[in-house]
C-alpha positions as CSV (number, residue, x, y, z in Angstrom):
1,M,-14.3,2.1,-9.4
2,L,-12.0,1.2,-12.3
3,L,-8.7,-0.4,-11.1
4,D,-5.9,0.6,-13.4
5,F,-3.0,-1.5,-12.2
6,S,-0.7,0.1,-14.7
7,R,-0.4,2.9,-12.2
8,C,1.2,0.6,-9.7
9,R,5.0,0.7,-9.5
10,L,5.2,-3.1,-9.6
11,T,2.7,-5.1,-11.5
12,P,0.7,-7.1,-9.0
13,F,0.1,-10.9,-9.3
14,A,-3.4,-12.2,-9.9
15,H,-4.0,-13.0,-6.2
16,Q,-2.9,-9.5,-5.3
17,R,-5.3,-7.9,-7.8
18,E,-8.2,-10.0,-6.4
19,D,-7.3,-8.9,-2.8
20,V,-7.1,-5.3,-3.8
21,A,-10.5,-5.4,-5.4
22,A,-11.9,-7.2,-2.3
23,M,-10.3,-4.7,0.1
24,I,-11.8,-1.7,-1.8
25,A,-15.2,-3.4,-1.8
26,N,-15.1,-4.3,1.9
27,P,-13.5,-1.9,4.3
28,W,-13.2,-4.7,7.0
29,F,-11.3,-7.1,4.7
30,F,-8.7,-9.3,6.4
31,I,-5.8,-10.6,4.4
32,T,-4.8,-14.1,5.5
33,S,-2.2,-14.9,2.8
34,E,1.0,-16.7,3.6
35,M,4.2,-14.9,4.5
36,R,6.1,-13.2,1.6
37,T,3.0,-13.1,-0.7
38,G,2.7,-9.3,-0.9
39,K,0.2,-8.4,1.8
40,T,1.7,-4.9,2.3
41,K,1.7,-4.3,-1.5
42,I,-2.0,-5.2,-1.5
43,V,-2.8,-2.6,1.2
44,I,-0.6,0.1,-0.5
45,D,-2.2,-0.5,-3.9
46,A,-5.7,-0.5,-2.5
47,A,-4.9,2.7,-0.6
48,Q,-3.6,4.3,-3.8
49,F,-6.8,3.5,-5.7
50,M,-8.9,4.7,-2.8
51,F,-6.9,8.0,-2.5
52,I,-7.3,8.6,-6.3
53,D,-11.0,7.9,-6.0
54,G,-11.3,10.4,-3.0
55,T,-12.4,7.7,-0.6
56,I,-9.5,8.3,1.8
57,E,-7.2,11.2,2.4
58,R,-4.5,9.6,4.5
59,V,-3.0,6.2,5.4
60,I,-1.1,5.2,8.4
61,V,1.3,2.3,7.9
62,V,2.6,0.6,10.9
63,A,5.5,-1.8,10.5
64,P,8.3,-3.3,12.6
65,A,11.5,-1.3,12.4
66,P,13.6,-4.0,10.6
67,V,11.1,-4.0,7.8
68,V,11.3,-0.3,7.1
69,V,14.7,0.5,5.9
70,V,14.6,3.9,4.2
71,R,17.0,6.9,4.3
72,P,15.6,10.1,5.8
73,G,14.4,12.5,3.1
74,R,14.0,9.8,0.4
75,V,11.0,10.1,-1.8
76,C,8.9,6.9,-1.8
77,P,7.4,5.6,-5.1
78,Y,4.0,6.7,-4.0
79,G,4.9,10.4,-3.7
80,T,5.4,10.6,0.1
81,V,8.5,11.7,1.8
82,W,9.8,9.5,4.6
83,R,11.0,11.4,7.6
84,Y,13.0,10.3,10.6
85,G,14.4,7.3,8.7
86,R,12.6,4.3,10.3
87,C,9.8,6.0,12.2
88,R,7.3,8.0,10.3
89,A,6.1,8.8,6.8
90,Y,4.0,11.8,6.0
């Protein structure tokens, strides 16, 4: 699969590109990066490429409430609509 990182909202760093490629190649990939290094971005970017490729249809993102601060009805950069503010995204 060709990974066109220009499709990403934010350009990933080199370590994030490597981890995205590794995650796509290995479905049981475990990201052990330090805090604040973009682990969530890696997962979202990998999911975006896998969705475009037809490998997956849905993604469930589980995060602590303080991390997810989004107004209800706001459209996320990946085309999904967040509902219920801090609880669910469809």
